MDAnalysis code that builds the backbone (N, CA, C; Angstrom):
import MDAnalysis as mda
import numpy as np

u = mda.Universe.empty(675, n_residues=225, atom_resindex=np.repeat(np.arange(225), 3), trajectory=True)
u.add_TopologyAttr("name", ["N", "CA", "C"] * 225)
u.add_TopologyAttr("resid", np.arange(1, 226))
u.add_TopologyAttr("resname", ["MET", "LEU", "ASN", "ARG", "ILE", "LYS", "LYS", "PHE", "LEU", "SER", "HIS", "GLY", "LYS", "SER", "HIS", "ILE", "LEU", "GLU", "ILE", "ILE", "LEU", "LYS", "GLY", "LEU", "PHE", "TRP", "LEU", "ALA", "PRO", "ILE", "VAL", "ALA", "ILE", "THR", "ALA", "ILE", "ILE", "LEU", "TRP", "LEU", "TYR", "GLY", "LYS", "VAL", "ASN", "ALA", "VAL", "THR", "GLY", "TYR", "LEU", "PHE", "GLU", "ILE", "ILE", "GLY", "LEU", "ASN", "PRO", "GLU", "LYS", "PHE", "PRO", "PHE", "LEU", "TRP", "THR", "ILE", "VAL", "GLY", "VAL", "CYS", "LEU", "LEU", "ILE", "PHE", "ILE", "ALA", "TYR", "VAL", "VAL", "GLY", "ILE", "PHE", "VAL", "GLU", "THR", "SER", "LEU", "GLY", "SER", "PHE", "VAL", "GLN", "LYS", "LEU", "TYR", "SER", "LYS", "ILE", "PRO", "GLY", "TYR", "GLY", "THR", "ILE", "LYS", "GLU", "LEU", "ILE", "ASN", "ILE", "PHE", "ASN", "THR", "SER", "LYS", "SER", "GLY", "GLU", "LYS", "LYS", "VAL", "LEU", "VAL", "VAL", "PHE", "ILE", "HIS", "GLY", "PHE", "SER", "LYS", "GLU", "ASP", "TYR", "ASN", "ILE", "GLY", "LEU", "MET", "TYR", "SER", "THR", "LYS", "GLN", "SER", "VAL", "ILE", "LYS", "ASP", "HIS", "TYR", "THR", "VAL", "THR", "LEU", "SER", "MET", "THR", "PRO", "ILE", "PRO", "ASN", "GLY", "GLY", "PHE", "MET", "PHE", "GLU", "VAL", "HIS", "LYS", "SER", "LYS", "ILE", "PHE", "VAL", "ILE", "GLU", "GLU", "ALA", "THR", "PHE", "ASP", "SER", "ASN", "LEU", "GLN", "TYR", "LEU", "LEU", "SER", "MET", "GLY", "VAL", "LYS", "SER", "MET", "ALA", "ASP", "ILE", "LEU", "LYS", "THR", "GLU", "PRO", "LYS", "SER", "ILE", "ASP", "LYS", "TYR", "LYS", "THR", "ILE", "GLU", "GLU", "TYR", "LEU", "LYS", "THR", "GLN", "GLU", "SER"])
u.atoms.positions = np.array([
    [68.639, -5.667, -46.923],
    [68.283, -4.622, -47.804],
    [69.305, -3.709, -48.318],
    [70.236, -3.448, -47.419],
    [71.422, -2.561, -47.574],
    [72.278, -3.310, -48.577],
    [72.457, -4.629, -48.398],
    [73.336, -5.430, -49.347],
    [72.703, -5.465, -50.765],
    [71.408, -5.433, -50.913],
    [70.854, -5.374, -52.239],
    [71.092, -4.066, -52.770],
    [70.966, -3.074, -52.094],
    [71.194, -1.734, -52.657],
    [72.693, -1.628, -53.091],
    [73.730, -2.091, -52.287],
    [75.028, -2.111, -52.728],
    [75.281, -2.854, -53.939],
    [74.634, -4.076, -54.049],
    [74.793, -4.991, -55.231],
    [74.206, -4.345, -56.431],
    [73.028, -3.487, -56.285],
    [72.536, -2.884, -57.535],
    [73.386, -1.648, -57.962],
    [73.980, -0.945, -57.065],
    [74.928, 0.142, -57.371],
    [76.156, -0.412, -57.934],
    [76.666, -1.571, -57.597],
    [77.895, -2.046, -58.018],
    [77.980, -2.444, -59.521],
    [76.766, -2.469, -60.162],
    [76.652, -2.843, -61.698],
    [77.305, -1.562, -62.412],
    [77.363, -0.453, -61.868],
    [77.927, 0.735, -62.591],
    [76.827, 1.588, -63.047],
    [77.356, 2.707, -63.649],
    [76.453, 3.827, -64.214],
    [75.483, 3.386, -65.328],
    [76.006, 2.600, -66.250],
    [75.329, 2.099, -67.387],
    [74.251, 1.317, -67.023],
    [74.333, 0.521, -66.047],
    [73.152, -0.361, -65.550],
    [72.221, 0.424, -64.921],
    [72.600, 1.463, -64.213],
    [71.570, 2.413, -63.410],
    [70.821, 3.169, -64.430],
    [71.524, 3.577, -65.519],
    [70.918, 4.466, -66.619],
    [69.877, 3.560, -67.391],
    [70.241, 2.289, -67.593],
    [69.384, 1.354, -68.199],
    [68.029, 1.246, -67.487],
    [68.232, 0.992, -66.191],
    [67.128, 0.859, -65.365],
    [66.203, 2.065, -65.309],
    [66.806, 3.261, -65.219],
    [66.085, 4.579, -65.234],
    [65.249, 4.757, -66.483],
    [65.914, 4.297, -67.719],
    [65.307, 4.548, -68.961],
    [64.225, 3.556, -69.166],
    [64.398, 2.363, -68.651],
    [63.248, 1.272, -68.717],
    [62.068, 1.849, -67.934],
    [62.308, 2.483, -66.700],
    [61.352, 2.910, -65.874],
    [60.468, 4.040, -66.552],
    [61.265, 4.932, -67.223],
    [60.736, 6.096, -68.007],
    [59.838, 5.608, -69.146],
    [60.325, 4.566, -69.909],
    [59.657, 4.151, -70.997],
    [58.368, 3.491, -70.571],
    [58.330, 2.806, -69.425],
    [57.245, 2.092, -68.858],
    [56.194, 3.074, -68.439],
    [56.705, 4.068, -67.762],
    [55.783, 5.176, -67.124],
    [55.145, 6.065, -68.191],
    [55.926, 6.362, -69.339],
    [55.437, 7.389, -70.277],
    [54.068, 7.077, -70.609],
    [53.670, 5.992, -71.259],
    [52.310, 5.818, -71.760],
    [51.245, 5.824, -70.641],
    [51.755, 5.295, -69.445],
    [50.722, 5.348, -68.371],
    [50.399, 6.672, -67.908],
    [51.384, 7.482, -67.850],
    [51.368, 8.995, -67.299],
    [50.412, 9.772, -68.438],
    [50.819, 9.553, -69.683],
    [49.957, 10.141, -70.859],
    [48.587, 9.841, -70.883],
    [48.288, 8.544, -70.699],
    [46.917, 8.123, -70.629],
    [46.164, 8.640, -69.451],
    [46.814, 8.621, -68.297],
    [46.219, 9.022, -67.065],
    [45.896, 10.613, -67.129],
    [46.855, 11.308, -67.717],
    [46.668, 12.751, -67.900],
    [45.409, 13.072, -68.737],
    [45.229, 12.349, -69.885],
    [44.151, 12.517, -70.741],
    [42.867, 12.144, -70.115],
    [42.825, 11.058, -69.304],
    [41.586, 10.590, -68.666],
    [41.240, 11.720, -67.633],
    [42.314, 12.250, -66.933],
    [42.057, 13.235, -65.762],
    [41.452, 14.416, -66.448],
    [42.019, 14.894, -67.717],
    [41.529, 15.967, -68.321],
    [40.076, 15.863, -68.665],
    [39.910, 14.767, -69.317],
    [38.493, 14.479, -69.902],
    [37.508, 14.355, -68.652],
    [37.903, 13.806, -67.584],
    [37.015, 13.687, -66.446],
    [36.744, 15.124, -65.833],
    [37.733, 15.985, -65.794],
    [37.491, 17.279, -65.340],
    [36.520, 18.022, -66.273],
    [36.584, 17.904, -67.641],
    [35.595, 18.605, -68.423],
    [34.186, 17.960, -68.392],
    [34.127, 16.701, -68.321],
    [32.857, 16.007, -68.203],
    [32.254, 16.322, -66.820],
    [33.034, 16.333, -65.841],
    [32.613, 16.658, -64.443],
    [31.922, 18.080, -64.476],
    [32.614, 18.970, -65.083],
    [32.114, 20.363, -65.095],
    [30.808, 20.418, -65.944],
    [30.672, 19.764, -67.048],
    [29.483, 19.727, -67.833],
    [28.387, 19.123, -67.095],
    [28.625, 18.002, -66.346],
    [27.653, 17.271, -65.756],
    [27.041, 18.179, -64.601],
    [28.020, 18.778, -63.873],
    [27.636, 19.593, -62.749],
    [26.712, 20.848, -63.300],
    [27.086, 21.390, -64.488],
    [26.277, 22.431, -65.063],
    [24.805, 21.952, -65.394],
    [24.832, 20.701, -65.933],
    [23.395, 20.151, -66.357],
    [22.611, 19.932, -65.087],
    [23.151, 19.472, -63.985],
    [22.474, 19.246, -62.744],
    [21.896, 20.593, -62.199],
    [22.656, 21.555, -62.281],
    [22.202, 22.947, -61.848],
    [21.099, 23.515, -62.720],
    [21.087, 23.093, -63.821],
    [20.004, 23.697, -64.817],
    [18.729, 23.048, -64.436],
    [18.661, 21.889, -64.009],
    [17.448, 21.180, -63.709],
    [17.176, 21.368, -62.199],
    [18.041, 22.141, -61.497],
    [17.749, 22.423, -60.029],
    [18.169, 21.319, -59.058],
    [19.313, 20.593, -59.401],
    [19.804, 19.678, -58.473],
    [21.075, 20.093, -58.081],
    [21.430, 19.772, -56.811],
    [22.762, 19.997, -56.256],
    [23.633, 18.606, -56.582],
    [24.625, 18.686, -57.462],
    [25.449, 17.438, -57.817],
    [25.982, 16.805, -56.541],
    [26.395, 17.742, -55.516],
    [27.084, 17.106, -54.459],
    [26.335, 16.175, -53.506],
    [24.791, 16.409, -53.664],
    [23.819, 15.532, -52.936],
    [23.579, 14.313, -53.585],
    [23.953, 14.259, -54.877],
    [23.759, 12.948, -55.628],
    [25.006, 12.546, -56.348],
    [26.015, 12.160, -55.585],
    [27.326, 11.665, -56.096],
    [27.226, 10.527, -57.057],
    [26.439, 9.531, -56.685],
    [26.435, 8.255, -57.483],
    [25.780, 8.658, -58.823],
    [24.669, 9.466, -58.790],
    [23.901, 9.848, -59.997],
    [24.831, 10.760, -60.865],
    [25.551, 11.468, -60.245],
    [26.505, 12.427, -60.952],
    [27.536, 11.680, -61.712],
    [28.026, 10.612, -61.073],
    [29.015, 9.645, -61.585],
    [28.489, 8.895, -62.833],
    [27.278, 8.492, -62.747],
    [26.602, 7.668, -63.830],
    [26.442, 8.552, -64.976],
    [25.768, 9.636, -64.703],
    [25.555, 10.673, -65.797],
    [26.847, 11.080, -66.554],
    [27.919, 11.153, -65.688],
    [29.177, 11.609, -66.198],
    [29.829, 10.554, -67.159],
    [29.700, 9.343, -66.833],
    [30.125, 8.193, -67.487],
    [29.433, 8.022, -68.744],
    [28.160, 8.122, -68.716],
    [27.289, 7.962, -69.987],
    [27.517, 9.240, -70.944],
    [27.771, 10.272, -70.362],
    [28.125, 11.437, -71.281],
    [29.444, 11.329, -71.887],
    [30.392, 10.746, -71.191],
    [31.757, 10.439, -71.788],
    [31.657, 9.394, -72.959],
    [30.917, 8.395, -72.644],
    [30.663, 7.371, -73.722],
    [30.005, 7.848, -74.796],
    [29.006, 8.773, -74.678],
    [28.264, 9.452, -75.796],
    [29.241, 10.308, -76.666],
    [30.037, 11.084, -75.908],
    [31.095, 11.986, -76.730],
    [32.033, 11.105, -77.477],
    [32.468, 10.062, -76.872],
    [33.485, 9.209, -77.572],
    [32.762, 8.555, -78.877],
    [31.518, 8.172, -78.719],
    [30.790, 7.684, -79.926],
    [30.578, 8.627, -80.968],
    [30.235, 9.884, -80.608],
    [30.080, 10.879, -81.585],
    [31.426, 11.273, -82.240],
    [32.482, 11.245, -81.549],
    [33.770, 11.524, -82.014],
    [34.183, 10.315, -83.103],
    [33.813, 9.201, -82.569],
    [34.071, 7.956, -83.571],
    [33.349, 8.101, -84.914],
    [32.060, 8.495, -84.862],
    [31.288, 8.721, -86.051],
    [31.877, 9.806, -86.945],
    [32.268, 10.881, -86.192],
    [32.825, 11.933, -86.881],
    [34.145, 11.723, -87.635],
    [34.986, 10.899, -87.027],
    [36.262, 10.461, -87.616],
    [36.065, 9.591, -88.961],
    [34.903, 8.878, -88.896],
    [34.749, 7.948, -90.044],
    [33.999, 8.623, -91.100],
    [33.572, 9.808, -90.894],
    [32.592, 10.386, -92.016],
    [33.609, 11.430, -92.908],
    [33.142, 11.908, -93.965],
    [33.813, 12.751, -94.746],
    [34.195, 14.062, -94.202],
    [33.295, 14.392, -93.133],
    [33.653, 15.632, -92.359],
    [35.033, 15.488, -91.612],
    [35.204, 14.365, -91.127],
    [36.390, 14.154, -90.340],
    [37.509, 14.131, -91.361],
    [37.424, 13.635, -92.495],
    [38.476, 13.716, -93.512],
    [38.784, 15.042, -93.872],
    [37.781, 15.944, -94.096],
    [37.909, 17.365, -94.423],
    [38.701, 18.046, -93.387],
    [38.333, 17.836, -92.083],
    [39.175, 18.547, -91.007],
    [40.599, 18.010, -90.984],
    [40.840, 16.789, -91.263],
    [42.235, 16.238, -91.423],
    [42.922, 16.948, -92.531],
    [42.194, 17.217, -93.695],
    [42.898, 17.909, -94.711],
    [43.254, 19.154, -94.370],
    [42.515, 19.827, -93.606],
    [42.848, 21.271, -93.242],
    [44.092, 21.251, -92.306],
    [44.054, 20.285, -91.371],
    [45.228, 20.134, -90.400],
    [46.532, 19.709, -91.031],
    [46.328, 18.961, -92.185],
    [47.560, 18.538, -93.000],
    [48.355, 19.672, -93.592],
    [47.647, 20.775, -93.718],
    [48.420, 22.024, -94.204],
    [49.300, 22.607, -93.260],
    [49.126, 22.268, -91.878],
    [49.890, 22.780, -90.881],
    [51.326, 22.044, -90.958],
    [52.433, 22.904, -91.005],
    [53.837, 22.291, -91.172],
    [53.982, 21.308, -89.920],
    [54.360, 20.082, -90.337],
    [54.839, 19.081, -89.312],
    [53.685, 18.175, -88.925],
    [52.385, 18.643, -89.241],
    [51.312, 17.728, -88.840],
    [51.405, 16.283, -89.533],
    [51.722, 16.395, -90.903],
    [51.772, 15.166, -91.568],
    [52.816, 14.152, -90.939],
    [53.958, 14.679, -90.583],
    [55.047, 13.939, -90.137],
    [54.615, 13.246, -88.801],
    [54.079, 14.055, -87.854],
    [53.753, 13.605, -86.504],
    [52.556, 12.535, -86.772],
    [51.583, 12.684, -87.686],
    [50.571, 11.749, -87.828],
    [51.065, 10.488, -88.387],
    [52.029, 10.536, -89.274],
    [52.606, 9.412, -89.752],
    [53.402, 8.596, -88.805],
    [54.079, 9.335, -87.933],
    [54.797, 8.516, -86.768],
    [53.861, 7.844, -85.863],
    [52.807, 8.590, -85.569],
    [51.782, 7.858, -84.618],
    [51.216, 6.664, -85.364],
    [50.791, 6.747, -86.600],
    [50.383, 5.673, -87.367],
    [51.288, 4.463, -87.446],
    [52.652, 4.818, -87.561],
    [53.618, 3.729, -87.583],
    [53.632, 2.936, -86.196],
    [53.603, 3.727, -85.061],
    [53.571, 3.020, -83.768],
    [52.273, 2.242, -83.533],
    [51.133, 2.896, -83.922],
    [49.897, 2.193, -83.735],
    [49.751, 1.001, -84.518],
    [50.125, 1.041, -85.879],
    [49.995, -0.123, -86.709],
    [51.009, -1.196, -86.433],
    [52.158, -0.808, -85.854],
    [53.108, -1.830, -85.452],
    [52.641, -2.670, -84.281],
    [51.739, -2.035, -83.404],
    [51.119, -2.777, -82.341],
    [49.955, -3.776, -82.842],
    [49.196, -3.213, -83.747],
    [48.053, -3.928, -84.248],
    [48.271, -4.893, -85.368],
    [49.472, -4.756, -85.920],
    [49.856, -5.708, -86.961],
    [49.334, -5.409, -88.360],
    [48.753, -4.261, -88.631],
    [48.176, -3.985, -89.904],
    [49.354, -3.673, -90.785],
    [50.393, -2.995, -90.327],
    [51.442, -2.604, -91.138],
    [52.666, -2.785, -90.444],
    [53.058, -4.174, -90.293],
    [54.067, -4.551, -89.410],
    [55.445, -3.977, -89.569],
    [55.947, -3.426, -88.479],
    [57.326, -2.958, -88.617],
    [58.195, -4.038, -88.489],
    [59.073, -4.366, -89.467],
    [59.944, -5.579, -89.544],
    [61.242, -5.285, -88.827],
    [61.669, -6.300, -87.959],
    [62.941, -6.292, -87.430],
    [63.896, -7.152, -88.216],
    [65.006, -6.517, -88.725],
    [65.843, -7.148, -89.664],
    [67.289, -7.061, -89.193],
    [68.273, -7.767, -89.884],
    [69.638, -7.529, -89.669],
    [70.309, -7.358, -90.997],
    [71.413, -6.596, -91.055],
    [72.209, -6.366, -92.426],
    [73.510, -6.438, -91.977],
    [74.450, -6.677, -93.037],
    [75.852, -6.757, -92.860],
    [76.416, -5.542, -92.129],
    [77.355, -5.738, -91.372],
    [77.944, -4.691, -90.464],
    [79.205, -4.251, -91.196],
    [80.359, -4.055, -90.322],
    [81.640, -3.573, -90.860],
    [82.383, -4.412, -91.607],
    [82.095, -5.782, -91.482],
    [82.733, -6.851, -92.280],
    [81.671, -7.788, -92.653],
    [82.087, -8.840, -93.555],
    [81.271, -9.850, -94.102],
    [80.782, -10.679, -92.871],
    [81.319, -10.914, -91.835],
    [80.977, -11.776, -90.716],
    [80.096, -11.015, -89.623],
    [80.148, -9.718, -89.819],
    [79.383, -8.931, -88.732],
    [77.916, -8.519, -89.243],
    [77.089, -8.330, -88.348],
    [75.665, -7.945, -88.644],
    [75.163, -6.773, -87.707],
    [74.264, -6.032, -88.215],
    [73.580, -4.936, -87.320],
    [72.114, -5.175, -87.359],
    [71.417, -5.134, -86.255],
    [69.954, -5.275, -86.149],
    [69.359, -3.895, -86.308],
    [68.330, -3.833, -87.155],
    [67.712, -2.631, -87.344],
    [66.175, -2.800, -87.641],
    [65.502, -1.681, -88.106],
    [64.079, -1.886, -88.462],
    [63.731, -1.382, -89.904],
    [62.752, -1.987, -90.366],
    [62.141, -1.602, -91.673],
    [60.788, -1.076, -91.442],
    [60.565, 0.195, -91.433],
    [59.198, 0.831, -91.387],
    [58.310, 0.694, -92.536],
    [58.930, 0.352, -93.690],
    [58.140, 0.169, -94.902],
    [58.851, -0.830, -95.784],
    [57.942, -1.634, -96.529],
    [58.498, -2.665, -97.403],
    [58.450, -2.249, -98.898],
    [58.280, -0.862, -98.965],
    [58.383, -0.352, -100.417],
    [59.852, -0.112, -100.816],
    [60.150, -0.296, -102.062],
    [61.544, -0.332, -102.592],
    [62.047, 1.263, -102.491],
    [63.287, 1.283, -102.332],
    [63.951, 2.682, -102.240],
    [63.956, 3.277, -103.685],
    [64.517, 4.319, -103.729],
    [64.592, 5.044, -105.029],
    [65.624, 4.303, -105.901],
    [66.493, 3.519, -105.326],
    [67.403, 2.493, -105.979],
    [66.628, 1.214, -106.158],
    [66.614, 0.693, -107.205],
    [65.929, -0.567, -107.464],
    [66.485, -1.822, -106.717],
    [65.561, -2.513, -106.221],
    [65.938, -3.645, -105.419],
    [66.562, -3.431, -104.086],
    [66.363, -2.224, -103.547],
    [66.932, -1.709, -102.362],
    [65.855, -1.367, -101.360],
    [66.169, -1.474, -100.174],
    [65.076, -1.095, -99.137],
    [65.713, -0.316, -98.036],
    [64.940, 0.599, -97.447],
    [65.442, 1.490, -96.312],
    [65.466, 0.648, -94.979],
    [66.695, 0.736, -94.404],
    [66.786, 0.006, -93.008],
    [67.350, 1.118, -92.134],
    [66.564, 1.169, -91.047],
    [67.031, 2.156, -90.019],
    [67.678, 1.518, -88.790],
    [68.926, 2.034, -88.527],
    [69.676, 1.406, -87.351],
    [69.576, 2.605, -86.268],
    [68.880, 2.186, -85.191],
    [68.700, 3.202, -84.010],
    [69.872, 3.270, -83.132],
    [69.914, 4.499, -82.341],
    [70.984, 4.595, -81.275],
    [70.525, 3.970, -80.112],
    [71.554, 3.629, -79.139],
    [71.255, 3.026, -77.927],
    [72.007, 3.912, -76.776],
    [71.483, 4.070, -75.488],
    [70.210, 3.375, -75.112],
    [69.017, 4.129, -75.423],
    [69.082, 5.385, -75.832],
    [67.867, 6.125, -76.112],
    [67.665, 6.269, -77.543],
    [66.676, 5.550, -78.051],
    [66.556, 5.393, -79.673],
    [65.891, 6.740, -80.236],
    [66.560, 7.930, -79.911],
    [65.982, 9.093, -80.448],
    [66.783, 9.515, -81.701],
    [67.536, 8.670, -82.250],
    [68.369, 9.039, -83.420],
    [68.876, 7.808, -83.943],
    [69.715, 7.922, -85.153],
    [70.153, 6.739, -85.699],
    [70.659, 7.001, -87.218],
    [70.696, 6.021, -87.917],
    [71.137, 6.115, -89.365],
    [70.272, 5.330, -90.278],
    [70.146, 5.749, -91.368],
    [69.165, 5.135, -92.542],
    [70.137, 4.649, -93.634],
    [69.963, 3.430, -94.012],
    [70.715, 2.865, -95.116],
    [69.843, 2.256, -96.165],
    [70.229, 2.449, -97.367],
    [69.503, 1.813, -98.531],
    [70.317, 0.523, -98.885],
    [69.646, -0.496, -98.506],
    [70.420, -1.854, -98.622],
    [69.696, -2.818, -99.591],
    [70.569, -3.615, -100.342],
    [70.015, -4.555, -101.444],
    [69.279, -5.627, -100.695],
    [68.194, -6.044, -101.418],
    [67.320, -7.081, -100.868],
    [67.902, -8.286, -100.481],
    [69.138, -8.639, -101.118],
    [69.775, -9.918, -100.849],
    [70.552, -9.937, -99.427],
    [70.744, -8.786, -98.989],
    [71.575, -8.478, -97.691],
    [70.703, -8.167, -96.595],
    [69.322, -8.235, -96.667],
    [68.461, -8.030, -95.579],
    [67.797, -9.202, -95.189],
    [68.026, -9.539, -93.856],
    [67.370, -10.873, -93.316],
    [66.384, -10.486, -92.279],
    [65.161, -11.192, -92.354],
    [64.098, -10.817, -91.506],
    [64.100, -11.682, -90.163],
    [63.972, -11.088, -89.034],
    [63.766, -11.805, -87.835],
    [62.326, -11.776, -87.559],
    [61.622, -12.885, -87.920],
    [60.222, -12.966, -88.063],
    [59.568, -13.008, -86.634],
    [60.208, -13.586, -85.682],
    [59.682, -13.562, -84.273],
    [59.697, -12.278, -83.592],
    [60.514, -11.423, -84.150],
    [60.793, -10.087, -83.381],
    [59.690, -9.066, -83.822],
    [59.456, -8.132, -82.879],
    [58.535, -6.977, -82.994],
    [59.207, -5.706, -82.734],
    [58.583, -4.654, -82.903],
    [58.971, -3.183, -82.583],
    [59.414, -3.267, -81.057],
    [58.590, -3.767, -80.264],
    [58.877, -3.763, -78.832],
    [60.081, -4.565, -78.433],
    [60.275, -5.672, -79.243],
    [61.541, -6.546, -79.049],
    [62.849, -5.808, -79.311],
    [62.720, -5.054, -80.441],
    [63.912, -4.251, -80.810],
    [64.098, -3.132, -79.750],
    [63.044, -2.538, -79.246],
    [63.218, -1.471, -78.208],
    [63.739, -2.031, -76.942],
    [63.412, -3.167, -76.493],
    [64.010, -3.871, -75.411],
    [65.474, -4.081, -75.631],
    [65.830, -4.482, -76.887],
    [67.234, -4.778, -77.259],
    [68.087, -3.617, -77.217],
    [67.532, -2.473, -77.472],
    [68.307, -1.133, -77.573],
    [68.386, -0.682, -76.154],
    [67.515, -0.778, -75.383],
    [67.565, -0.409, -73.957],
    [68.476, -1.123, -73.103],
    [68.632, -2.463, -73.464],
    [69.549, -3.204, -72.664],
    [71.034, -2.948, -73.044],
    [71.266, -2.344, -74.204],
    [72.631, -1.948, -74.472],
    [73.581, -3.279, -74.627],
    [72.886, -4.433, -75.050],
    [73.734, -5.587, -75.266],
    [73.685, -6.467, -73.946],
    [73.251, -6.002, -72.923],
    [73.115, -7.010, -71.802],
    [72.321, -8.049, -72.107],
    [71.145, -7.851, -72.802],
    [70.384, -8.931, -73.368],
    [70.465, -9.049, -74.858],
    [70.789, -10.307, -75.334],
    [70.861, -10.527, -76.762],
    [69.381, -10.548, -77.322],
    [69.201, -10.411, -78.565],
    [67.978, -10.590, -79.302],
    [67.415, -12.029, -78.957],
    [68.274, -12.989, -78.910],
    [67.799, -14.377, -78.558],
    [67.265, -14.454, -77.209],
    [67.819, -13.689, -76.188],
    [67.265, -13.722, -74.905],
    [65.950, -13.095, -74.776],
    [65.768, -11.987, -75.470],
    [64.519, -11.214, -75.538],
    [63.466, -12.072, -76.163],
    [63.839, -12.708, -77.326],
    [62.787, -13.637, -78.067],
    [62.684, -14.931, -77.382],
    [63.493, -15.298, -76.375],
    [63.533, -16.612, -75.786],
    [63.730, -17.828, -76.798],
    [64.554, -17.638, -77.701],
    [64.860, -18.697, -78.694],
    [66.254, -18.967, -78.773],
    [66.563, -19.973, -79.438],
    [68.019, -20.449, -79.508],
    [68.679, -19.742, -80.763],
    [69.938, -19.359, -80.774],
    [70.613, -18.791, -81.850],
    [70.348, -19.660, -83.053],
    [70.328, -19.095, -84.295],
    [70.121, -19.871, -85.518],
    [71.226, -19.379, -86.507],
    [71.521, -20.267, -87.421],
    [72.562, -19.968, -88.379],
    [71.846, -19.035, -89.395],
    [72.748, -18.180, -90.155],
    [72.176, -17.187, -91.073],
    [71.328, -17.773, -92.148],
    [71.515, -19.046, -92.491],
    [70.679, -19.590, -93.680],
    [69.348, -19.992, -93.247],
    [69.132, -19.896, -91.928],
    [67.745, -20.156, -91.338],
    [66.776, -18.981, -91.366],
    [67.327, -17.886, -91.679],
    [66.521, -16.563, -91.862],
    [66.205, -16.265, -93.266],
    [64.977, -15.815, -93.525],
    [64.600, -15.403, -94.809],
    [65.168, -14.063, -95.249],
    [65.455, -13.871, -96.466],
    [65.885, -12.598, -97.007],
    [64.543, -11.811, -97.064],
    [64.679, -10.440, -97.267],
    [63.423, -9.750, -97.475],
    [62.683, -10.120, -98.633],
    [63.323, -10.428, -99.610],
    [62.623, -10.918, -100.931],
    [61.942, -12.203, -100.546],
    [62.499, -13.174, -99.998],
    [61.787, -14.373, -99.627],
    [60.639, -14.191, -98.751],
    [60.812, -13.195, -97.707],
    [59.786, -12.983, -96.878],
    [58.597, -12.268, -97.453],
    [58.827, -11.408, -98.286],
    [57.640, -10.706, -99.074],
    [56.909, -11.591, -100.027],
    [57.530, -12.632, -100.552],
    [56.872, -13.624, -101.407],
    [55.951, -14.651, -100.542],
    [56.332, -14.807, -99.443],
    [55.481, -15.643, -98.574],
    [54.351, -14.842, -98.082],
    [54.524, -13.484, -97.886],
    [53.346, -12.596, -97.518],
    [52.337, -12.499, -98.606],
    [52.832, -12.534, -99.775],
    [51.871, -12.487, -101.048],
    [51.088, -13.708, -101.266],
    [51.684, -14.856, -101.003],
    [51.071, -16.149, -101.267],
    [49.984, -16.434, -100.252],
])
């Protein structure tokens, strides 16, 4: 056990930082979802206990029934909220919130991450020319709409190991190549590894020559057909 710890520490600070970041990114959604569930459980638990007291029952004497009623109440609330979101009333509330500074930006970011998971509005992993003709940088395209410059598209190159910043470039369509097998998650793993894992390792594919990849123009044509 001691030898394993020594071997782990011998990789250096960058390796330890990478492991810590991977752990944090893995824990973040679990902690967030757990916190929301616990908060909802507390609210539903309080409402259920109040309902039991109204009808003259002690909830602590009927724990199983209390749980069943609580779960049913939670499902009912979720159903009502779902209907509310799909109606014009939900749209009206969203319009009110959209006037709050920053709400639109946050909502758009959440939509980007959600749709990148569901595939409705796929975030493309691409590569563009780097500092010389032989070099390339891997980045993301959050939109396939043309830039303000004709035949150019916006490509974002994120920082590593923490992708909380980066650079945006307006790149000509002939210089953008799409890695079709890659996803948003693949790119995140690539950034967190800081080069320890290549994109080929993450995708579990063999390296291919540049002419085997479609340009963004070719890719969009295949999506239209």
